[in-house]
Steps between C-alpha positions, in 0.01 A plus 500: 500500500635388160679165498866524404676277251747293700866566439624217273850362519793429266491657151132587529614777736606686188139521384397768754215367711405855600277502191237319707316814613503643147363177357226496764389853412501441125325163515220616728408787268520295182308209648214722613486678165506184287252317723251787495546551124414135439209516743634227728411489867763372741301176531481453123872564454581265788302224327670570166859511624510271804627773733285553810275803528682598819839497325368703207357754743832524686686559173255771391542670837879488477525274805679213329790462254385236247733222394574404139256207505218710647545772238497242221175356631343845519618594150357176362172559682478852357613373157772765473879481453702474820649844432159669517503455878835680524429769241648845557375833373598574142820690435638619169841426354775269620454284809799416718436231759752556779570193711424688821147562370445140395164336553579160647250230589572191708347159549356415842819314594724782367701246295378649172530866399370673187620848396319683223733642233238703316290809583144432610328747271188318391378193319791324332540164328863439599665514844866464598618372841811413696446187709706371790450156652682417822701180545260207527210735427176389338222715355171375356330722240134453421392500134491848347236615255456299180768582244756635750859394429826530691849532356760450773882504504720385787782743575662321791428190705272219383127464451271200498181597318183296499234590242197276537649152515827589326821582690806672351837593653666830407852624564655847448426646154231239433159636406152354472173610342174345616127547526426633847125439495560171681634440849878544518767487770846649547750311717862567593669161559832652610654676799553819300257774403343486153466824301267510199339744260146446380295645215128435537272548202121522507410393149122502544282805537454584867195696605 
C-alpha cells in the first residue's frame, strides 16, 4: 500500500497534498531509469547518497512518498538536478501549471513545503519554487552540488537564513542570493507563516 502524504494545516492546505500519489509514481520510474542508466546498484547508490538501500527500494517500488531532504540526497548521489527525479514526459507548446495539479513536497515534520512552479520536462539548469515555512518552523538543507546558487525573495512573514556560519534576517520584499553548495538552514522566528519564492540555478555541468 502506498504511503499517503499527511494532510498539512494552515496555508499549506492550499498546496494540494493529493499530489503525493502522483509524485510517488513519477519518482519511482525516474529513479529506476536514472540508476540503471548510470549503472548503479541499490547498494552503490545508498553509499553515494546516504539513503538506506531499503528506503531506495521502497521508493522504486512506489511504497513510500519521499520527503524533500531524501530526494535531494538521492539527486546528489546520482549527480543529477533535483528536477530529473520529477521529470514528466515531453509535451509541446505552452505549459500551464494548475494549482490543483501541483507537485508539492514536504519535510518530515511537515513544517516546510516546496511547490514546483516549472514543468519537469528534462534536464534544466534553473528551477523555480514556492516555499512555505510554518510558524516557528526550521528546515536544514544539505549542501547542493558545487556551483549551485539560490536566489530567494520573501513575500510575506519573516525568514532567518543561515548559510554556513553566516545568519541573515529577511522581511517581506527582501531578497537574498547565495551559494547553496554549503549547508544552509531556513527558520521562521515568528508566529505567522512565511511565504517565499526561490530560483535555483545549477551553474556547473551536471552529468
